[in-house]
C-alpha positions as a printed NumPy array, in Angstrom:
array([[ 16.227, -16.333,  14.166],
       [ 14.839, -15.568,  10.565],
       [ 11.821, -13.157,  10.744],
       [  9.217, -14.608,   8.065],
       [  6.003, -12.774,   7.092],
       [  3.272, -15.554,   7.864],
       [  1.198, -14.959,   4.921],
       [  0.938, -18.656,   3.699],
       [  2.813, -21.807,   4.609],
       [  3.992, -23.924,   1.578],
       [  6.148, -27.077,   1.465],
       [  7.223, -28.42 ,  -1.942],
       [  8.29 , -31.665,  -1.773],
       [ 10.604, -32.135,  -4.864],
       [  7.94 , -32.604,  -7.104],
       [  9.778, -33.709, -10.203],
       [ 12.175, -36.067,  -8.54 ],
       [  9.392, -37.511,  -6.236],
       [  7.24 , -38.386,  -9.085],
       [  9.856, -39.562, -11.205],
       [ 11.226, -42.033,  -8.655],
       [  7.737, -43.258,  -7.29 ],
       [  6.853, -44.2  , -10.605],
       [ 10.129, -46.037, -11.237],
       [ 10.758, -44.362, -14.466],
       [ 13.771, -42.374, -14.831],
       [ 13.406, -39.408, -17.167],
       [ 16.357, -38.076, -19.423],
       [ 16.81 , -34.865, -20.814],
       [ 18.083, -33.568, -24.311],
       [ 21.216, -31.625, -24.297],
       [ 19.463, -28.548, -25.95 ],
       [ 17.169, -28.459, -22.586],
       [ 19.999, -28.202, -20.127],
       [ 22.978, -26.593, -21.721],
       [ 23.83 , -23.744, -24.393],
       [ 26.396, -23.147, -26.887],
       [ 29.308, -20.727, -25.465],
       [ 28.983, -17.57 , -27.62 ],
       [ 25.399, -17.855, -28.807],
       [ 23.896, -15.182, -26.595],
       [ 21.27 , -12.454, -26.888],
       [ 22.076,  -8.755, -26.008],
       [ 19.948,  -6.021, -24.635],
       [ 19.239,  -2.831, -26.136],
       [ 18.145,   0.302, -24.856],
       [ 16.766,   3.763, -26.319],
       [ 14.989,   6.918, -25.139],
       [ 12.073,   8.273, -27.302],
       [  8.821,  10.402, -27.399],
       [  5.49 ,   9.013, -27.436],
       [  2.799,  10.997, -29.186],
       [ -0.895,  11.146, -29.56 ],
       [ -1.854,  10.756, -25.927],
       [ -5.459,  11.814, -24.674],
       [ -4.481,  14.194, -22.118],
       [ -2.281,  11.599, -19.94 ],
       [  1.048,  12.769, -20.963],
       [  3.846,  14.226, -19.145],
       [  2.515,  18.106, -19.506],
       [  5.232,  20.746, -18.834],
       [  8.807,  19.367, -17.805],
       [ 12.147,  20.16 , -18.595],
       [ 13.075,  16.916, -19.792],
       [  9.959,  16.406, -22.557],
       [ 10.364,  19.829, -23.52 ],
       [ 13.943,  19.644, -24.354],
       [ 12.996,  16.414, -26.178],
       [ 10.382,  17.839, -28.205],
       [ 12.583,  20.984, -29.012],
       [ 15.497,  18.777, -30.073],
       [ 12.906,  16.658, -32.216],
       [ 11.442,  19.693, -33.922],
       [ 14.466,  21.186, -34.478],
       [ 15.859,  18.283, -36.584],
       [ 12.659,  18.337, -38.509],
       [ 13.375,  22.018, -39.506],
       [ 11.354,  23.814, -36.771],
       [ 12.938,  26.439, -34.706],
       [ 11.263,  26.822, -31.317],
       [ 12.295,  29.54 , -28.933],
       [ 14.853,  28.54 , -26.136],
       [ 12.34 ,  30.187, -23.56 ],
       [  9.436,  28.846, -24.918],
       [  7.295,  26.326, -22.633],
       [  5.614,  23.368, -24.014],
       [  2.429,  22.1  , -22.582],
       [  2.773,  18.529, -23.624],
       [ -0.046,  16.714, -22.349],
       [ -0.283,  14.538, -25.217],
       [  3.304,  13.737, -25.274],
       [  5.587,  11.144, -22.874],
       [  9.194,  10.888, -22.356],
       [  9.757,   7.095, -22.744],
       [ 12.47 ,   4.497, -22.159],
       [ 12.678,   1.498, -24.554],
       [ 14.368,  -1.577, -24.057],
       [ 14.673,  -4.709, -26.125],
       [ 16.788,  -7.886, -26.406],
       [ 18.547,  -8.66 , -29.629],
       [ 18.613, -12.578, -30.262],
       [ 21.548, -14.448, -31.434],
       [ 21.962, -14.691, -35.33 ],
       [ 19.624, -11.752, -35.786],
       [ 20.01 , -10.294, -39.287],
       [ 19.462,  -7.044, -40.934],
       [ 15.735,  -6.227, -41.735],
       [ 14.415,  -8.398, -39.222],
       [ 11.84 ,  -7.258, -36.407],
       [ 11.84 ,  -7.967, -32.793],
       [  9.447,  -6.747, -30.031],
       [ 10.041,  -3.907, -27.633],
       [  8.883,  -2.555, -24.294],
       [  7.875,   1.081, -23.796],
       [  7.932,   2.647, -20.186],
       [  7.282,   6.208, -19.082],
       [ 10.071,   8.245, -17.283],
       [  8.147,  11.193, -16.685],
       [  4.632,  12.206, -15.193],
       [  2.831,  10.468, -18.03 ],
       [ -0.347,   8.622, -16.436],
       [ -0.924,   6.262, -19.32 ],
       [  0.583,   5.563, -22.671],
       [ -2.814,   3.965, -23.997],
       [ -3.514,   5.104, -27.383],
       [  0.02 ,   6.635, -28.198],
       [  2.58 ,   5.936, -31.005],
       [  6.228,   5.751, -30.334],
       [  8.404,   7.956, -32.781],
       [ 11.421,   6.58 , -34.333],
       [ 13.97 ,   5.733, -31.8  ],
       [ 17.476,   4.227, -32.156],
       [ 18.086,   1.378, -29.919],
       [ 21.582,   1.232, -28.812],
       [ 23.928,  -1.454, -27.277],
       [ 26.572,  -1.481, -24.619],
       [ 29.13 ,  -0.233, -26.838],
       [ 26.664,   2.804, -27.527],
       [ 26.489,   1.689, -31.373],
       [ 22.895,   1.485, -32.909],
       [ 21.464,  -1.859, -33.886],
       [ 17.828,  -1.49 , -34.148],
       [ 15.407,   1.423, -34.7  ],
       [ 11.954,   1.11 , -33.063],
       [  8.692,   2.765, -33.899],
       [  4.871,   1.88 , -33.99 ],
       [  1.823,   2.107, -31.955],
       [  1.909,   1.117, -28.052],
       [ -0.308,  -1.655, -26.953],
       [ -1.227,  -1.109, -23.26 ],
       [ -3.101,  -3.818, -21.339],
       [ -3.518,  -1.537, -18.208],
       [ -6.1  ,   1.28 , -17.781],
       [ -6.641,   3.866, -15.039],
       [ -9.731,   5.871, -14.377],
       [ -9.959,   8.984, -11.847],
       [-12.637,  11.181, -10.932],
       [-13.197,  14.79 , -10.066],
       [-12.779,  14.138,  -6.207],
       [ -9.499,  12.375,  -6.432],
       [-11.021,   9.05 ,  -6.524],
       [ -9.188,   6.662,  -9.15 ],
       [ -9.057,   3.016, -10.228],
       [ -6.175,   1.336, -11.819],
       [ -6.056,  -1.843, -13.383],
       [ -2.562,  -3.254, -14.274],
       [  0.048,  -0.694, -15.079],
       [ -0.755,   1.77 , -17.844],
       [  2.458,   3.557, -17.792],
       [  4.301,   0.699, -19.892],
       [  3.473,  -1.269, -22.927],
       [  4.795,  -3.354, -25.998],
       [  5.188,  -2.806, -29.486],
       [  5.005,  -6.299, -31.306],
       [  7.589,  -6.474, -33.974],
       [  8.163,  -2.643, -33.256],
       [ 12.176,  -2.216, -33.882],
       [ 13.927,  -3.298, -37.179],
       [ 17.415,  -4.644, -36.748],
       [ 20.166,  -2.436, -38.477],
       [ 23.397,  -4.043, -37.277],
       [ 24.454,  -7.7  , -37.022],
       [ 26.651,  -8.697, -33.989],
       [ 29.045, -11.426, -34.614],
       [ 29.304, -14.438, -32.652],
       [ 32.132, -16.678, -32.088],
       [ 30.556, -19.666, -33.166],
       [ 32.524, -20.764, -36.056],
       [ 35.835, -19.227, -35.345],
       [ 37.183, -21.824, -32.728],
       [ 38.105, -25.492, -33.878],
       [ 35.833, -26.757, -30.981],
       [ 32.666, -25.593, -29.194],
       [ 31.878, -25.321, -25.664],
       [ 28.414, -26.547, -24.15 ],
       [ 27.533, -24.566, -20.785],
       [ 25.239, -26.324, -18.597],
       [ 22.568, -24.299, -16.789],
       [ 23.435, -25.486, -13.583],
       [ 26.865, -26.635, -12.759],
       [ 27.469, -30.072, -11.573],
       [ 30.261, -32.594, -12.03 ],
       [ 28.319, -35.499, -12.36 ],
       [ 26.173, -33.894, -15.231],
       [ 29.467, -32.687, -16.939],
       [ 31.077, -35.943, -16.891],
       [ 27.934, -37.728, -18.229],
       [ 27.509, -35.403, -21.027],
       [ 31.091, -35.879, -22.124],
       [ 30.477, -39.562, -22.111],
       [ 27.301, -39.308, -24.088],
       [ 28.858, -37.4  , -26.507],
       [ 31.935, -39.74 , -27.008],
       [ 29.793, -42.715, -27.249],
       [ 27.673, -41.192, -29.941],
       [ 30.633, -39.376, -32.031],
       [ 33.497, -41.369, -30.822],
       [ 36.096, -41.206, -28.252],
       [ 38.059, -38.431, -27.571],
       [ 35.452, -36.11 , -29.21 ],
       [ 34.318, -34.309, -25.958],
       [ 35.905, -33.88 , -22.701],
       [ 34.929, -32.018, -19.442],
       [ 36.562, -28.329, -18.885],
       [ 34.771, -27.916, -15.246],
       [ 31.548, -28.735, -13.786],
       [ 29.75 , -26.226, -16.035],
       [ 31.292, -26.61 , -19.393],
       [ 32.179, -29.51 , -21.507],
       [ 34.457, -28.865, -24.85 ],
       [ 33.581, -30.966, -28.352],
       [ 35.58 , -30.989, -31.473],
       [ 33.451, -29.631, -34.205],
       [ 33.701, -29.35 , -38.05 ],
       [ 35.477, -26.228, -39.477],
       [ 32.766, -25.968, -42.321],
       [ 29.851, -23.694, -41.13 ],
       [ 27.142, -25.771, -42.711],
       [ 28.596, -29.115, -41.194],
       [ 28.905, -27.31 , -37.78 ],
       [ 25.314, -26.515, -37.96 ],
       [ 24.127, -30.215, -38.593],
       [ 26.507, -31.292, -35.907],
       [ 25.239, -29.025, -33.254],
       [ 21.713, -30.298, -34.366],
       [ 22.519, -33.823, -33.766],
       [ 24.458, -33.217, -30.473],
       [ 21.337, -31.235, -28.977],
       [ 18.876, -33.779, -29.492],
       [ 21.039, -36.468, -27.345],
       [ 19.447, -37.621, -24.115],
       [ 21.085, -37.582, -20.689],
       [ 20.231, -38.088, -17.47 ],
       [ 21.623, -35.22 , -15.392],
       [ 23.105, -35.963, -11.893],
       [ 20.841, -35.19 ,  -8.901],
       [ 20.852, -31.845,  -7.209],
       [ 22.414, -31.634,  -3.803],
       [ 20.407, -31.766,  -0.714],
       [ 18.946, -28.201,  -0.121],
       [ 16.627, -26.452,   1.78 ],
       [ 15.29 , -23.048,   0.418],
       [ 13.461, -20.531,   2.384],
       [ 11.963, -17.542,   1.024],
       [ 12.104, -14.784,   3.698],
       [  9.693, -12.769,   1.996],
       [  6.809, -15.016,   1.314],
       [  7.345, -17.863,   3.936],
       [  7.624, -20.611,   1.417],
       [  9.904, -23.263,   2.187],
       [ 11.167, -25.928,  -0.267],
       [ 12.753, -29.127,   0.64 ],
       [ 14.724, -31.093,  -1.504],
       [ 14.512, -35.217,  -2.321],
       [ 18.016, -35.921,  -0.545],
       [ 17.455, -34.079,   2.638],
       [ 18.264, -36.452,   5.906],
       [ 18.144, -35.607,   9.566],
       [ 20.216, -37.388,  12.019],
       [ 19.159, -38.704,  15.302],
       [ 17.597, -35.658,  17.217],
       [ 14.874, -34.669,  19.555],
       [ 12.718, -31.698,  19.042],
       [ 10.286, -29.891,  21.36 ],
       [  8.794, -26.674,  20.022],
       [  6.35 , -24.437,  22.277],
       [  5.129, -21.009,  22.228],
       [  4.735, -18.522,  25.058],
       [  1.571, -16.242,  24.507],
       [  1.263, -13.06 ,  26.885],
       [ -2.07 , -11.   ,  26.515],
       [ -2.224,  -7.63 ,  28.188],
       [ -5.594,  -6.093,  28.565],
       [ -6.152,  -2.354,  29.395],
       [ -9.103,  -1.267,  31.013],
       [-10.701,   1.352,  33.005],
       [-12.934,   1.103,  36.492],
       [-14.85 ,   4.037,  37.98 ],
       [-14.655,   4.397,  41.88 ],
       [-17.833,   5.868,  43.198],
       [-17.826,   7.402,  46.72 ],
       [-20.352,   6.52 ,  49.359],
       [-23.392,   8.967,  49.447],
       [-22.615,  12.057,  51.648],
       [-18.961,  11.075,  51.957],
       [-17.947,  14.24 ,  50.389],
       [-15.381,  12.26 ,  47.864],
       [-14.657,  12.602,  44.033],
       [-15.445,   9.901,  41.295],
       [-12.361,   8.682,  39.836],
       [-11.476,   6.61 ,  36.672],
       [ -8.819,   4.174,  37.751],
       [ -6.983,   2.133,  35.117],
       [ -7.071,  -1.696,  35.471],
       [ -4.469,  -3.826,  33.789],
       [ -4.983,  -7.542,  33.091],
       [ -2.113,  -9.871,  32.354],
       [ -2.495, -13.537,  31.136],
       [  0.18 , -15.868,  30.214],
       [ -0.495, -19.198,  28.072],
       [  2.263, -21.887,  27.479],
       [  1.203, -24.331,  24.735],
       [  1.627, -28.074,  25.586],
       [  3.62 , -29.009,  22.489],
       [  4.91 , -32.787,  22.778],
       [  8.652, -33.743,  21.738],
       [  9.127, -35.572,  18.654],
       [ 11.994, -37.589,  18.025],
       [ 14.087, -37.898,  14.48 ],
       [ 15.266, -41.678,  13.951],
       [ 18.484, -42.079,  12.033],
       [ 18.394, -41.268,   8.185],
       [ 14.934, -40.191,   8.535],
       [ 13.154, -39.327,   5.225],
       [ 11.543, -35.99 ,   3.685],
       [  8.176, -37.427,   3.928],
       [  8.729, -37.912,   7.883],
       [ 10.294, -34.734,   8.195],
       [  7.034, -32.985,   6.8  ],
       [  4.711, -35.194,   8.921],
       [  6.647, -34.476,  12.337],
       [  6.678, -30.927,  11.507],
       [  2.858, -30.947,  10.571],
       [  1.855, -32.939,  13.788],
       [  3.005, -30.095,  16.237],
       [  1.251, -27.495,  13.809],
       [  4.482, -25.625,  13.194],
       [  3.803, -21.961,  11.408],
       [  6.498, -20.617,   8.809],
       [  8.605, -19.155,  11.365],
       [  8.345, -22.134,  13.771],
       [  9.529, -24.092,  10.809],
       [ 12.503, -22.237,   9.942],
       [ 13.443, -22.086,  13.801],
       [ 13.366, -25.898,  13.732],
       [ 15.626, -26.382,  10.741],
       [ 17.931, -23.582,  11.921],
       [ 18.189, -25.516,  15.472],
       [ 18.775, -28.887,  13.865],
       [ 21.488, -27.121,  11.384],
       [ 23.237, -25.711,  14.269],
       [ 23.116, -28.949,  16.209],
       [ 24.48 , -30.788,  13.19 ],
       [ 21.878, -33.052,  12.814],
       [ 20.42 , -31.428,   9.441],
       [ 22.084, -33.088,   6.345],
       [ 21.41 , -30.331,   3.902],
       [ 22.16 , -26.923,   2.994],
       [ 19.999, -24.26 ,   4.265],
       [ 19.726, -21.223,   1.907],
       [ 17.603, -18.271,   2.756],
       [ 16.726, -15.941,  -0.109]])
């Protein structure tokens, strides 16, 4: 049986699907909202640098920070003895990461996130020195520098007491990096473009190809698999951009999601999809509570008996069985009836999961049970 920390019990009932069908309105989605063009992607960048100007909240003395400061100063023409120890209370060694968006050009600016990797308590008021940002191929694609904006803060007293709000050891630099190198994309190389669905579904893939063929012409698009649709596109870059702009604004009704029940083992959240059904089954769920109380009793001897007063441990064991009634699921029971039946017996998160797992084992639950 799955163990769940019973903090809160939440059952989310396919809200979007429920509202759409209850009002009688079928909502169509734009192609740009459910798919992306293959090859058009962002790329992560990472770097290592120093944040200076801190108000005594830096790393202090440390091998990594000392080595970094000596290396930086030597590049600026200042020689530091190898055995010298730098007390860098106002300096922090940090990692910098950013995301280089698709089609980013030289000279454009992107946001970066700065996080301490040493013993710095806060980066508030610090300034990042010029730091190269590299891709997975170790090439430099951007250069970061600027003042760090920190949303958190911390206060510490002389007696060791302290108060911390958010995370002061990390921050952001808006427009803190400048793009220095372009990453080529295969957007205009092939004679066709491929649309990749965010969620693979054979029905949605088929409908997507049909919508494009109806709007552009027969044979313009065909499904590759459940997640990809290939579309013939113009070879001229300007025409291709206009063509994709036309495609991404077409609307499509995606296929409905399969019947699933999602269980979050950490929070106790249970999400039941719209198409979940239960075959005929009878369920009885009760709980046995055992309470053990340990106490002491003093035995006092009679007067002039010559006995000794003693303390005797006394154990009291009580067993309580809840009298929960059995409920029956009729053929093709709906989601609303499942929730009502479970609520009638007052099932907690762990109880609900036990019931769902038992229904799945007996073959009465027509849905996929997913634990995350």
